[in-house]
VOBA-1610 file (N, C-alpha, C; in pm, whole numbers, padded with zeros to 5 digits, always signed):
BEGIN
Met+06773-06883-07387Met+06934-06877-07390Met+06993-06755-07329Glu+06922-06637-07345Glu+06984-06521-07286Glu+06981-06548-07139Met+06852-06587-07083Met+06825-06595-06938Met+06933-06682-06883Leu+06987-06804-06960Leu+07058-06893-06917Leu+07221-06818-06901Val+07234-06738-06993Val+07375-06668-06991Val+07390-06565-06877Val+07272-06512-06848Val+07262-06418-06718Val+07280-06496-06600Ile+07206-06614-06586Ile+07235-06697-06471Ile+07366-06750-06457Ser+07421-06781-06579Ser+07573-06826-06566Ser+07668-06714-06507Ile+07649-06594-06560Ile+07723-06481-06527Ile+07692-06455-06384Ile+07596-06469-06341Ile+07562-06427-06182Ile+07622-06534-06096Gly+07624-06667-06154Gly+07682-06762-06084Gly+07833-06753-06072Ile+07902-06718-06178Ile+08040-06682-06182Ile+08089-06577-06086Leu+08000-06459-06098Leu+08029-06348-06015Leu+08011-06368-05857Ser+07913-06449-05838Ser+07904-06510-05693Ser+08005-06593-05635Ala+08063-06679-05717Ala+08178-06770-05673Ala+08298-06678-05653Leu+08317-06567-05743Leu+08423-06499-05731Leu+08406-06398-05598Ser+08298-06370-05575Ser+08260-06301-05468Ser+08291-06359-05324Ile+08268-06496-05331Ile+08280-06578-05215Ile+08432-06599-05195Ala+08476-06625-05310Ala+08635-06652-05309Ala+08714-06529-05253Ala+08675-06413-05297Ala+08726-06293-05261Ala+08708-06272-05107Ile+08597-06283-05066Ile+08546-06270-04911Ile+08647-06366-04825Thr+08644-06495-04881Thr+08704-06601-04809Thr+08868-06567-04801Ser+08915-06499-04872Ser+09079-06470-04872Ser+09077-06325-04782Val+08982-06232-04802Val+08985-06125-04738Val+08977-06124-04596Ile+08873-06217-04556Ile+08861-06215-04394Ile+08990-06252-04332Pro+09082-06371-04346Pro+09183-06409-04288Pro+09281-06296-04279Arg+09299-06223-04411Arg+09392-06122-04404Arg+09345-05998-04313Ala+09228-05967-04293Ala+09188-05863-04201Ala+09196-05896-04060Lys+09169-06036-04034Lys+09208-06075-03895Lys+09366-06090-03856Thr+09445-06120-03961Thr+09576-06108-03935Thr+09633-05969-03928Ala+09566-05869-03974Ala+09594-05740-03963Ala+09564-05693-03863Ala+09462-05732-03790Ala+09421-05684-03661Ala+09517-05737-03537Leu+09545-05877-03553Leu+09646-05932-03466Leu+09777-05854-03479Arg+09826-05827-03598Arg+09946-05735-03613Arg+09940-05598-03541Ala+09835-05534-03552Ala+09807-05413-03502Ala+09816-05420-03347Glu+09766-05537-03291Glu+09756-05541-03156Glu+09898-05582-03100Val+09964-05654-03164Val+10125-05671-03130Val+10200-05547-03128Gln+10168-05468-03239Gln+10237-05327-03237Gln+10203-05253-03113Ser+10062-05238-03084Ser+10033-05169-02968Ser+10097-05204-02843Leu+10104-05340-02809Leu+10164-05395-02711Leu+10327-05352-02693Ala+10381-05366-02826Ala+10520-05327-02840Ala+10537-05188-02823Glu+10439-05092-02855Glu+10460-04960-02843Glu+10441-04931-02690Gly+10344-05013-02613Gly+10347-04978-02460Gly+10476-05004-02414Ile+10538-05115-02456Ile+10684-05148-02392Ile+10774-05027-02398Glu+10768-05000-02538Glu+10852-04858-02547Glu+10823-04752-02460Arg+10695-04722-02439Arg+10649-04595-02351Arg+10695-04642-02217Tyr+10692-04760-02176Tyr+10734-04805-02040Tyr+10881-04771-02023Gln+10972-04796-02128Gln+11104-04778-02131Gln+11145-04620-02125Ser+11041-04556-02213Ser+11082-04398-02212Ser+11056-04351-02088Lys+10937-04388-02007Lys+10893-04333-01865Lys+10983-04385-01750Tyr+11046-04503-01750Tyr+11125-04547-01651Tyr+11270-04566-01694Gly+11322-04539-01797Gly+11447-04556-01840Gly+11504-04703-01834Asp+11420-04795-01848Asp+11461-04953-01856Asp+11339-04997-01915Tyr+11380-05125-01983Tyr+11274-05231-02017Tyr+11220-05312-01911Pro+11113-05343-01905Pro+11040-05426-01793Pro+11130-05579-01804Pro+11164-05639-01700Pro+11200-05758-01711Pro+11081-05863-01734Asp+11121-05992-01772Asp+11020-06082-01816Asp+11020-06199-01699Phe+11095-06168-01587Phe+11074-06230-01476Phe+11144-06381-01482Met+11232-06385-01578Met+11320-06521-01575Met+11422-06530-01473Asn+11450-06411-01434Asn+11578-06394-01325Asn+11542-06290-01224Trp+11547-06342-01103Trp+11512-06250-00990Trp+11597-06134-00981Ser+11718-06151-00987Ser+11815-06056-00967Ser+11785-05924-01075Ile+11748-05963-01184Ile+11718-05853-01276Ile+11589-05791-01233Val+11496-05875-01205Val+11360-05809-01145Val+11401-05719-01029Glu+11471-05750-00943Glu+11488-05668-00824Glu+11564-05553-00865Arg+11665-05562-00925Arg+11755-05433-00983Arg+11655-05352-01062His+11579-05399-01129His+11503-05308-01206His+11410-05243-01136Tyr+11341-05273-01045Tyr+11249-05209-00954Tyr+11307-05116-00856Arg+11443-05151-00807Arg+11500-05075-00727Arg+11573-04947-00795Lys+11563-04950-00939Lys+11615-04836-01019Lys+11507-04763-01054Ile+11397-04819-01091Ile+11277-04735-01142Ile+11207-04673-01014Phe+11210-04742-00903Phe+11141-04694-00780Phe+11238-04672-00662Pro+11313-04589-00657Pro+11423-04572-00572Pro+11387-04589-00433Asp+11269-04531-00400Asp+11187-04535-00272Asp+11101-04646-00230Ile+11128-04758-00305Ile+11040-04875-00301Ile+11048-04922-00146Ala+10934-04971-00090Ala+10959-05018+00046Ala+11008-05150+00026Ala+11073-05218+00113Ala+11130-05350+00098Ala+11013-05458+00101Ser+10913-05413+00176Ser+10784-05505+00175Ser+10736-05542+00046Glu+10739-05459-00052Glu+10677-05472-00179Glu+10771-05587-00245Leu+10911-05562-00246Leu+10971-05659-00319Leu+10963-05792-00236Gln+10967-05782-00113Gln+10924-05919-00045Gln+10804-05982-00088Leu+10711-05925-00086Leu+10570-05972-00131Leu+10585-06024-00280Leu+10652-05944-00369Leu+10657-05997-00519Leu+10742-06123-00506Tyr+10857-06140-00440Tyr+10921-06243-00435Tyr+10851-06380-00370Arg+10774-06353-00269Arg+10672-06454-00214Arg+10592-06502-00332Met+10537-06425-00418Met+10436-06453-00511Met+10497-06537-00634Cys+10629-06508-00627Cys+10718-06582-00740Cys+10800-06682-00698Asp+10799-06734-00561Asp+10875-06859-00537Asp+10788-06975-00567Asp+10851-07075-00521Asp+10815-07220-00563Asp+10735-07269-00468Glu+10676-07179-00383Glu+10566-07229-00265Glu+10439-07155-00308Leu+10332-07249-00306Leu+10180-07192-00321Leu+10165-07075-00217Asp+10108-06971-00269Asp+10075-06852-00171Asp+09976-06911-00063Thr+09892-07006-00075Thr+09810-07057+00033Thr+09882-07173+00112Ser+10012-07207+00074Ser+10072-07318+00172Ser+10089-07271+00302Thr+10086-07353+00396Thr+10125-07309+00527Thr+10258-07302+00553Asp+10359-07328+00461Asp+10502-07297+00454Asp+10529-07178+00408Gln+10432-07092+00325Gln+10464-06991+00253Gln+10548-06866+00322Met+10497-06841+00460Met+10546-06744+00537Met+10649-06788+00624Thr+10708-06900+00612Thr+10817-06938+00693Thr+10945-06973+00601Gly+11038-06896+00627Gly+11174-06906+00568Gly+11146-06861+00411Thr+11269-06884+00354Thr+11287-06825+00209Thr+11280-06952+00107His+11206-06948+00010His+11188-07053-00074His+11262-07013-00213Pro+11292-07115-00294Pro+11365-07077-00429Pro+11271-07025-00510Tyr+11323-06915-00612Tyr+11259-06868-00699Tyr+11213-06953-00808Asp+11088-06929-00857Asp+11041-06996-00955Asp+11006-06906-01084Pro+11076-06919-01199Pro+11061-06814-01301Pro+10933-06857-01392Thr+10858-06939-01346Thr+10740-06963-01412Thr+10619-06913-01342Ala+10647-06876-01218Ala+10535-06830-01131Ala+10478-06696-01184Met+10566-06610-01240Met+10527-06491-01315Met+10605-06536-01461Asp+10504-06602-01538Asp+10549-06631-01673Asp+10585-06522-01777Arg+10620-06545-01893Arg+10624-06466-01998Arg+10523-06375-02052Ala+10405-06452-02044Ala+10282-06396-02070Ala+10218-06296-01969Glu+10249-06358-01842Glu+10199-06254-01726Glu+10272-06132-01706Ala+10398-06161-01744Ala+10501-06034-01711Ala+10461-05931-01797Leu+10412-05951-01908Leu+10365-05841-02014Leu+10255-05760-01971Ile+10148-05832-01907Ile+10031-05761-01834Ile+10079-05686-01720Trp+10180-05757-01630Trp+10209-05695-01496Trp+10287-05555-01542Ala+10353-05550-01639Ala+10432-05424-01683Ala+10335-05317-01753Leu+10254-05385-01834Leu+10179-05272-01929Leu+10046-05203-01843Gly+09992-05304-01738Gly+09896-05248-01679Gly+09897-05134-01589Gly+10008-05093-01551Gly+10037-04976-01465Gly+10065-04985-01332Tyr+10138-04906-01260Tyr+10182-04923-01115Tyr+10100-04802-01057Ser+10101-04826-00913Ser+10053-04702-00843Ser+10131-04573-00846Ser+10099-04472-00838Ser+10176-04347-00822Ser+10236-04341-00701Asp+10199-04426-00593Asp+10272-04415-00470Asp+10427-04471-00491Pro+10522-04393-00463Pro+10656-04423-00486Pro+10710-04526-00396Gln+10647-04548-00276Gln+10688-04663-00199Gln+10626-04776-00221Tyr+10488-04788-00266Tyr+10418-04917-00278Tyr+10355-04907-00413Pro+10447-04906-00522Pro+10397-04920-00669Pro+10305-05043-00689Phe+10311-05156-00618Phe+10244-05270-00653Phe+10111-05284-00568Thr+10136-05241-00441Thr+09996-05238-00361Thr+09928-05109-00323Gly+09999-05020-00378Gly+09926-04874-00356Gly+09805-04855-00442Val+09735-04752-00421Val+09618-04717-00513Val+09647-04717-00655Gly+09577-04794-00741Gly+09590-04813-00872Gly+09704-04910-00909Gly+09762-04962-00824Gly+09869-05085-00844Gly+09802-05200-00901Pro+09897-05316-00917Pro+09856-05420-00985Pro+09788-05530-00879Leu+09809-05499-00739Leu+09769-05594-00648Leu+09673-05515-00553Ala+09580-05591-00500Ala+09482-05516-00402Ala+09465-05621-00288Leu+09466-05559-00158Leu+09433-05669-00050Leu+09291-05685-00055Ile+09257-05810-00025Ile+09103-05833-00017Ile+09039-05783+00101Pro+08931-05733+00099Pro+08865-05677+00194Pro+08869-05743+00334Gly+08906-05676+00434Gly+08888-05730+00573Gly+09037-05799+00609Ala+09115-05796+00517Ala+09256-05856+00542Ala+09349-05739+00612Thr+09443-05775+00696Thr+09518-05693+00765Thr+09670-05726+00741Asp+09700-05850+00731Asp+09838-05881+00698Asp+09885-05850+00570Thr+09961-05751+00552Thr+10015-05702+00425Thr+10126-05780+00387Thr+10179-05877+00440Thr+10297-05950+00386Thr+10259-06089+00340Asn+10132-06138+00337Asn+10107-06243+00296Asn+10038-06237+00163Pro+10111-06325+00083Pro+10055-06307-00080Pro+09933-06370-00094Ala+09859-06442-00017Ala+09739-06522-00028Ala+09630-06429+00005Leu+09650-06309+00050Leu+09563-06221+00097Leu+09533-06115-00011Tyr+09605-06101-00130Tyr+09600-06013-00250Tyr+09517-06073-00360His+09467-06012-00452His+09432-06046-00578His+09471-05930-00674Tyr+09407-05963-00794Tyr+09434-05874-00912Tyr+09353-05752-00905Asn+09403-05628-00917Asn+09350-05509-00896Asn+09288-05488-01039Ile+09163-05483-01068Ile+09095-05439-01198Ile+09080-05298-01213Asp+09118-05227-01126Asp+09124-05072-01126Asp+09262-04991-01129Arg+09343-05060-01223Arg+09472-05024-01221Arg+09483-04888-01299Gln+09588-04803-01264Gln+09616-04662-01309Gln+09749-04672-01390Asn+09773-04562-01456Asn+09896-04535-01526Asn+09955-04645-01623Gly+09863-04687-01697Gly+09878-04806-01796Gly+09955-04757-01909Met+10046-04850-01958Met+10106-04805-02076Met+10042-04844-02216Val+09950-04893-02209Val+09851-04923-02317Val+09709-04960-02275Asp+09604-04918-02357Asp+09470-04966-02325Asp+09425-05100-02346Leu+09417-05181-02228Leu+09403-05314-02235Leu+09261-05345-02249Asp+09206-05430-02335Asp+09066-05466-02331Asp+09045-05581-02223Val+08978-05537-02106Val+08961-05634-01984Val+08893-05744-02028Gln+08832-05774-02126Gln+08751-05903-02186Gln+08873-05987-02237Lys+08985-05949-02265Lys+09080-06031-02315Lys+09168-06078-02201Leu+09167-06039-02088Leu+09247-06087-01973Leu+09182-06222-01916Ser+09278-06280-01885Ser+09237-06430-01819Ser+09203-06409-01689Leu+09090-06347-01658Leu+09041-06310-01511Leu+08927-06407-01458Arg+08939-06462-01350Arg+08839-06549-01295Arg+08736-06473-01245Lys+08607-06509-01265Lys+08494-06420-01221Lys+08476-06439-01064Leu+08439-06354-00990Leu+08402-06370-00860Leu+08273-06436-00849Asp+08244-06501-00744Asp+08124-06557-00705Asp+08034-06435-00627Asp+07970-06381-00716Asp+07893-06248-00646Asp+07807-06286-00526Ser+07784-06416-00518Ser+07677-06439-00397Ser+07737-06462-00265Ala+07887-06438-00285Ala+07974-06481-00169Ala+08070-06357-00141Gly+08121-06344-00041Gly+08209-06245-00007Gly+08343-06275-00072Val+08413-06154-00091Val+08562-06176-00135Val+08639-06230-00028Thr+08695-06352-00041Thr+08791-06422+00037Thr+08924-06477-00032Val+08995-06565+00032Val+09101-06616-00026Val+09052-06726-00126Ala+08957-06780-00112Ala+08898-06880-00218Ala+08821-06825-00318Asn+08769-06704-00293Asn+08688-06603-00377Asn+08739-06479-00410Arg+08842-06482-00491Arg+08921-06348-00535Arg+08949-06357-00668Ile+08996-06236-00717Ile+09037-06215-00869Ile+09177-06278-00895Thr+09174-06384-00974Thr+09298-06449-01007Thr+09282-06487-01155Thr+09373-06575-01216Thr+09379-06573-01342Thr+09331-06713-01373Thr+09277-06741-01478Thr+09240-06874-01545Thr+09337-06950-01616Asp+09443-06876-01637Asp+09536-06953-01735Asp+09619-07038-01656Asp+09599-07062-01514Asp+09697-07139-01432Asp+09588-07270-01370Leu+09639-07362-01355Leu+09557-07488-01299Leu+09526-07439-01133Ser+09629-07373-01082Ser+09602-07330-00953Ser+09503-07205-00934Leu+09453-07201-00823Leu+09319-07096-00825Leu+09383-06987-00730Val+09527-06980-00716Val+09583-06879-00631Val+09685-06788-00703Asp+09704-06804-00830Asp+09783-06705-00932Asp+09704-06585-00943Pro+09769-06467-00913Pro+09699-06356-00954Pro+09728-06264-01073Phe+09802-06335-01138Phe+09865-06268-01252Phe+09786-06318-01403Pro+09720-06220-01453Pro+09659-06252-01579Pro+09740-06268-01701Val+09685-06331-01820Val+09728-06304-01931Val+09661-06219-02033Tyr+09706-06201-02158Tyr+09622-06131-02236Tyr+09599-06199-02373Arg+09483-06245-02406Arg+09464-06344-02552Arg+09388-06262-02635Ala+09395-06286-02791Ala+09323-06225-02880Ala+09180-06292-02887Arg+09192-06403-02826Arg+09058-06481-02810Arg+09079-06581-02707Glu+08953-06630-02645Glu+08970-06723-02530Glu+09039-06862-02552Asp+09012-06910-02688Asp+09075-07040-02701Asp+09212-07044-02781Ser+09288-06916-02750Ser+09421-06897-02804Ser+09520-06889-02699Ala+09652-06935-02734Ala+09767-06897-02646Ala+09775-06751-02635Pro+09834-06693-02528Pro+09835-06547-02515Pro+09955-06487-02591Tyr+09945-06354-02590Tyr+10073-06293-02620Tyr+10183-06307-02513Val+10305-06310-02562Val+10417-06323-02463Val+10519-06225-02480Tyr+10608-06209-02382Tyr+10709-06106-02374Tyr+10841-06162-02345Phe+10951-06127-02404Phe+11097-06179-02360Phe+11172-06054-02360Asp+11227-06045-02262Asp+11334-05949-02242Asp+11448-05973-02283Ser+11540-05893-02350Ser+11684-05933-02420Ser+11792-05984-02323Arg+11758-05918-02187Arg+11874-05968-02078Arg+11858-06101-02059Thr+11740-06151-02087Thr+11721-06318-02052Thr+11675-06390-02158Tyr+11702-06358-02281Tyr+11666-06450-02393Tyr+11737-06565-02385Asp+11886-06581-02329Asp+11923-06689-02314Asp+11935-06729-02166Gly+11843-06693-02085Gly+11842-06722-01941Gly+11792-06862-01922Phe+11832-06934-01811Phe+11813-07057-01772Phe+11807-07074-01624Val+11747-07200-01575Val+11762-07233-01440Val+11803-07381-01454Leu+11869-07419-01331Leu+11920-07538-01339Leu+11800-07650-01265Val+11758-07753-01343Val+11682-07848-01292Val+11747-07991-01297Gly+11783-08025-01170Gly+11856-08157-01162Gly+12000-08159-01244Gly+12042-08034-01243Gly+12181-08033-01311Gly+12163-07983-01451Thr+12044-07998-01515Thr+12031-07944-01645Thr+11992-07809-01677Gln+12042-07754-01769Gln+11997-07599-01804Gln+11852-07620-01876Val+11767-07552-01816Val+11638-07533-01873Val+11604-07402-01914Met+11608-07376-02059Met+11628-07231-02097Met+11492-07179-02107Asn+11504-07036-02129Asn+11391-06957-02116Asn+11290-06978-02220Gly+11146-06979-02203Gly+11058-07013-02287Gly+10921-07000-02228Tyr+10827-07007-02291Tyr+10682-07019-02245Tyr+10598-07144-02286Ser+10541-07211-02186Ser+10448-07332-02215Ser+10308-07310-02196Ser+10223-07346-02253Ser+10071-07344-02214Ser+09997-07457-02269Thr+09876-07468-02245Thr+09783-07567-02292Thr+09681-07502-02387Val+09669-07551-02498Val+09553-07483-02589Val+09460-07599-02632Glu+09345-07573-02587Glu+09250-07704-02613Glu+09293-07838-02601Gly+09377-07839-02488Gly+09421-07979-02459Gly+09567-08009-02501Asp+09611-07932-02589Asp+09739-07964-02656Asp+09851-07894-02597Ala+09972-07939-02592Ala+10070-07858-02548Ala+10122-07746-02638Asp+10158-07640-02601Asp+10203-07542-02697Asp+10336-07445-02628His+10421-07437-02719His+10553-07388-02673His+10604-07264-02763Val+10674-07173-02682Val+10740-07090-02763Val+10886-07033-02689Arg+10970-06999-02759Arg+11105-06942-02705Arg+11140-06811-02793Pro+11229-06744-02719Pro+11279-06607-02817Pro+11316-06673-02932Val+11308-06558-03031Val+11329-06607-03181Val+11486-06552-03215Leu+11570-06640-03270Leu+11687-06597-03328Leu+11674-06521-03457Ser+11790-06451-03487Ser+11785-06393-03650Ser+11868-06490-03719Asp+11899-06460-03842Asp+11997-06539-03930Asp+12134-06507-03924Ser+12161-06404-03845Ser+12307-06339-03828Ser+12389-06418-03735Val+12507-06438-03761Val+12590-06506-03672Val+12657-06416-03572Asn+12632-06440-03448Asn+12712-06361-03357Asn+12851-06350-03355Pro+12910-06235-03383Pro+13062-06207-03404Pro+13122-06232-03266Asn+13061-06226-03154Asn+13146-06258-03008Asn+13090-06372-02956Ala+13043-06493-03033Ala+13000-06606-02989Ala+13140-06686-02944Ala+13101-06787-02853Ala+13210-06890-02814Ala+13256-06945-02933Thr+13376-06992-02936Thr+13464-07073-03057Thr+13504-07197-02994Gly+13535-07293-03081Gly+13591-07422-03041Gly+13509-07505-02965Gly+13382-07503-02969Gly+13294-07594-02915Gly+13217-07501-02798Tyr+13092-07525-02799Tyr+13029-07436-02728Tyr+13003-07481-02569Gly+12997-07606-02552Gly+12999-07672-02415Gly+12858-07645-02332Ser+12772-07556-02371Ser+12662-07552-02281Ser+12536-07484-02396Tyr+12426-07524-02351Tyr+12286-07456-02411Tyr+12326-07303-02448Ser+12343-07228-02338Ser+12345-07090-02353Ser+12472-07063-02443Asn+12570-07116-02441Asn+12681-07087-02541Asn+12634-07115-02677Ala+12571-07226-02691Ala+12536-07272-02811Ala+12402-07176-02895Val+12312-07132-02804Val+12212-07053-02872Val+12272-06913-02890Asn+12378-06871-02841Asn+12445-06750-02860Asn+12528-06737-02979Ala+12526-06854-03052Ala+12610-06852-03178Ala+12540-06753-03294Phe+12433-06731-03265Phe+12351-06650-03348Phe+12295-06522-03257Leu+12284-06418-03331Leu+12203-06299-03257Leu+12046-06331-03246Phe+11989-06293-03137Phe+11866-06292-03141Phe+11811-06171-03220Met+11665-06186-03239Met+11592-06077-03319Met+11589-05970-03197Asn+11600-05846-03216Asn+11593-05728-03123Asn+11676-05757-03017Asp+11802-05797-03039Asp+11905-05850-02950Asp+11932-05741-02827Arg+11895-05628-02836Arg+11905-05529-02719Arg+11790-05459-02679Ser+11680-05522-02699Ser+11553-05465-02641Ser+11455-05581-02598Phe+11351-05618-02687Phe+11263-05716-02647Phe+11182-05776-02764Gln+11109-05879-02738Gln+11018-05935-02831Gln+10881-05954-02766Val+10781-05920-02859Val+10640-05934-02806Val+10589-06046-02943Leu+10532-06171-02892Leu+10501-06266-02997Leu+10352-06287-02976Ser+10291-06320-03095Ser+10153-06366-03099Ser+10159-06473-03171Pro+10070-06582-03135Pro+10039-06717-03180Pro+09958-06712-03320Gly+09921-06592-03372Gly+09856-06597-03506Gly+09718-06650-03490Leu+09655-06642-03608Leu+09517-06714-03643Leu+09479-06843-03570Asp+09576-06922-03578Asp+09543-07055-03521Asp+09539-07074-03370Gly+09604-06948-03321Gly+09588-06948-03166Gly+09720-07039-03102Arg+09802-07092-03176Arg+09915-07187-03110Arg+10039-07116-03171Phe+10147-07117-03065Phe+10296-07099-03115Phe+10348-07223-03187Gly+10340-07328-03135Gly+10394-07433-03198Gly+10414-07564-03093Ile+10462-07655-03135Ile+10490-07776-03049Ile+10654-07798-03041Val+10713-07756-03128Val+10855-07768-03127Val+10931-07668-03029Val+11010-07756-02958Val+11069-07689-02829Val+11214-07735-02798Asp+11218-07860-02840Asp+11374-07919-02811Asp+11404-08019-02932Ala+11526-08077-02920Ala+11571-08163-03020Ala+11492-08296-03057Asn+11408-08327-02953Asn+11332-08451-02987Asn+11180-08427-03024Gly+11156-08306-03049Gly+11047-08261-03112Gly+10932-08187-03014Gly+10961-08188-02887Gly+10887-08121-02781Gly+10815-08201-02688Asp+10887-08201-02564Asp+10841-08265-02446Asp+10805-08154-02326Gly+10824-08037-02352Gly+10812-07953-02245Gly+10933-07861-02224Ile+10915-07739-02168Ile+11011-07654-02149Ile+11082-07679-02004Thr+11015-07712-01909Thr+11049-07687-01771Thr+11069-07830-01693Asp+11066-07945-01779Asp+11068-08067-01690Asp+11217-08106-01666Gly+11298-08055-01709Gly+11446-08062-01662Gly+11508-08198-01738Ser+11436-08258-01827Ser+11477-08389-01880Ser+11486-08354-02047Asp+11453-08234-02100Asp+11459-08214-02246Asp+11587-08237-02292Asp+11575-08256-02428Asp+11695-08281-02523Asp+11752-08127-02529Ala+11837-08094-02617Ala+11889-07955-02624Ala+11782-07861-02688Pro+11761-07746-02646Pro+11639-07668-02681Pro+11662-07613-02829Ala+11547-07612-02866Ala+11534-07559-03014Ala+11486-07418-03038Tyr+11529-07349-03121Tyr+11486-07223-03153Tyr+11478-07179-03305Trp+11357-07110-03348Trp+11348-07074-03482Trp+11407-06946-03517Gln+11446-06926-03649Gln+11532-06811-03698Gln+11447-06751-03772Tyr+11450-06620-03783Tyr+11365-06535-03853Tyr+11471-06458-03951Pro+11438-06439-04075Pro+11308-06475-04147Pro+11324-06615-04218Ser+11445-06676-04207Ser+11459-06815-04282Ser+11364-06927-04248Gly+11308-06919-04127Gly+11242-07036-04098Gly+11327-07172-04063Thr+11455-07145-04031Thr+11556-07251-04017Thr+11533-07283-03843Leu+11552-07415-03815Leu+11547-07470-03678Leu+11683-07477-03632Val+11720-07400-03518Val+11849-07411-03469Val+11842-07498-03345Ile+11927-07606-03322Ile+11934-07693-03201Ile+12044-07670-03124Ala+12034-07609-03004Ala+12132-07569-02928Ala+12212-07671-02849Asn+12295-07734-02951Asn+12361-07866-02919Asn+12508-07826-02847Pro+12540-07834-02738Pro+12662-07801-02674Pro+12773-07858-02732Ser+12772-08004-02797Ser+12892-08050-02872Ser+12917-07988-03011Ala+12830-07909-03042Ala+12850-07839-03191Ala+12974-07759-03201Thr+13051-07726-03297Thr+13147-07656-03286Thr+13152-07528-03381Thr+13050-07525-03474Thr+13009-07394-03554Thr+12880-07377-03547Pro+12841-07242-03593Pro+12707-07205-03612Pro+12639-07308-03697Gly+12689-07346-03820Gly+12607-07430-03930Gly+12590-07560-03868Gly+12664-07593-03759Gly+12662-07740-03706Gly+12521-07722-03609Leu+12464-07627-03586Leu+12354-07602-03502Leu+12223-07625-03583Lys+12217-07598-03694Lys+12093-07598-03784Lys+12048-07725-03822Ser+11916-07753-03794Ser+11868-07896-03813Ser+11845-07895-03981Ser+11920-08019-04021Ser+11921-08042-04171Ser+11789-08110-04220Thr+11688-08109-04124Thr+11546-08170-04177Thr+11443-08072-04168Val+11463-07950-04130Val+11365-07850-04116Val+11408-07720-04208Thr+11333-07695-04291Thr+11367-07555-04372Thr+11224-07485-04398Arg+11230-07371-04376Arg+11112-07266-04404Arg+10998-07290-04307Tyr+11025-07352-04179Tyr+10923-07390-04088Tyr+10862-07535-04133Asn+10897-07586-04230Asn+10846-07726-04252Asn+10916-07835-04170Ile+10839-07910-04109Ile+10886-08025-04030Ile+10870-08160-04105Thr+10968-08229-04116Thr+10949-08363-04171Thr+10939-08491-04055Thr+10897-08599-04098Thr+10890-08678-03991Thr+11042-08745-03938Ser+11136-08729-04010Ser+11273-08752-03995Ser+11319-08668-03853Tyr+11247-08567-03846Tyr+11295-08469-03719Tyr+11200-08502-03616Ser+11072-08541-03612Ser+10991-08548-03514Ser+10861-08636-03540Ser+10852-08744-03447Ser+10737-08828-03464Ser+10599-08769-03406Thr+10625-08639-03345Thr+10502-08566-03290Thr+10433-08496-03383Thr+10495-08430-03485Thr+10423-08362-03573Thr+10489-08334-03711Val+10416-08320-03800Val+10474-08302-03936Val+10432-08172-03997Asp+10385-08088-03912Asp+10328-07936-03971Asp+10379-07853-03843Thr+10381-07725-03875Thr+10420-07634-03745Thr+10304-07517-03757Phe+10294-07486-03642Phe+10204-07364-03608Phe+10274-07236-03625Glu+10397-07249-03623Glu+10480-07126-03627Glu+10468-07037-03738Lys+10420-07085-03858Lys+10388-07010-03981Lys+10310-06886-03988Asp+10206-06902-03896Asp+10114-06780-03890Asp+10164-06693-03752Asn+10256-06720-03695Asn+10293-06637-03590Asn+10331-06515-03636Leu+10315-06401-03531Leu+10364-06273-03566Leu+10445-06233-03449Ala+10522-06112-03445Ala+10616-06066-03370Ala+10629-05900-03392Ser+10676-05850-03273Ser+10708-05693-03284Ser+10795-05673-03380Phe+10892-05761-03438Phe+10998-05722-03521Phe+10944-05784-03657Ser+10853-05845-03686Ser+10799-05906-03799Ser+10706-05801-03892Gln+10715-05818-04036Gln+10629-05736-04112Gln+10496-05773-04122Ser+10489-05907-04139Ser+10366-05995-04131Ser+10369-06109-04066Thr+10306-06212-04109Thr+10318-06349-04033Thr+10471-06404-04075Phe+10507-06507-03995Phe+10642-06574-04014Phe+10649-06629-04170Asp+10525-06686-04211Asp+10530-06755-04339Asp+10544-06635-04450Asn+10450-06533-04426Asn+10452-06427-04543Asn+10592-06365-04546Asp+10663-06362-04434Asp+10788-06301-04425Asp+10908-06371-04483Leu+10886-06509-04524Leu+10989-06579-04560Leu+11060-06515-04676Pro+11182-06522-04691Pro+11264-06482-04836Pro+11226-06551-04931Ser+11223-06500-05052Ser+11185-06555-05184Ser+11296-06667-05217Gln+11221-06751-05277Gln+11330-06881-05313Gln+11390-06857-05451
//
């Protein structure tokens, strides 16, 4: 009998230990993600302290150009011309790349790539901060045309970084060591279907969406696609599924918002203040590796296809979904009546009945979005 009691006690203790370990491991992993988000955010603050300006998120070229002319007053015109060519809507390897000027593409350097572009460090050469020694771009061996973006790749020996980045977490394509470095065999990113994108992203793990960065100057930024405002955001594919994120709104009404009908997506979304409305947001997809699928009023078709319904934004900490409906007339009229505390119902979307947003983290959050929900 005593032996049976002992065995029973051991069994109970084992079960308790397993349960404790099962709960501790996710918390530890979440804490590690939170620490990394804070590290990246601290890097952005160091950038601002050093240069007197927050880095752009590359949604708007005018802001990008103004920023670099401010922090590098002696920058060579060729540096900005090269960067623009890398960020226009023409492939670097296109035969038309070096002829004329092509429209700017705000997704060429997306919100995840802009984070690493800024934090990785620039060259100490005041004229050539991008292509000088230690800068983010390196001319491939043997190339002589310094104006052609197809002849550059990512420099893995960057200097003056704002944070210590783990190179294993960068989405860098490995070189074929059996061949020489060429346009077809150079260091580019694996986060793009194109083989010519030199801008990597930073992931907590390989099967996860990357960390993203939004600059407050362009939280409400947009481009016109077929006459439709396509608002700032980030899209990627995670294990074959679409994944999206936009800047996060606060629950506070904007005292300076438009009244009497918003009339546009940008006016509507500004009915509320954004989180960190004068600085930036760094966002993590959390343990599940996904930001979420909800991106617009119909549940999420994508950010940049130009045919979306009104864009959707999450509010922190309430977990309310705001639909930037131009025809709405009050802040309350923008809130989805079928979404509360990040919970999606089928009356809102046929695409999903759950949200990945719950375990997301941000530079402004205390923990995961779910854990930061107000008490009911």
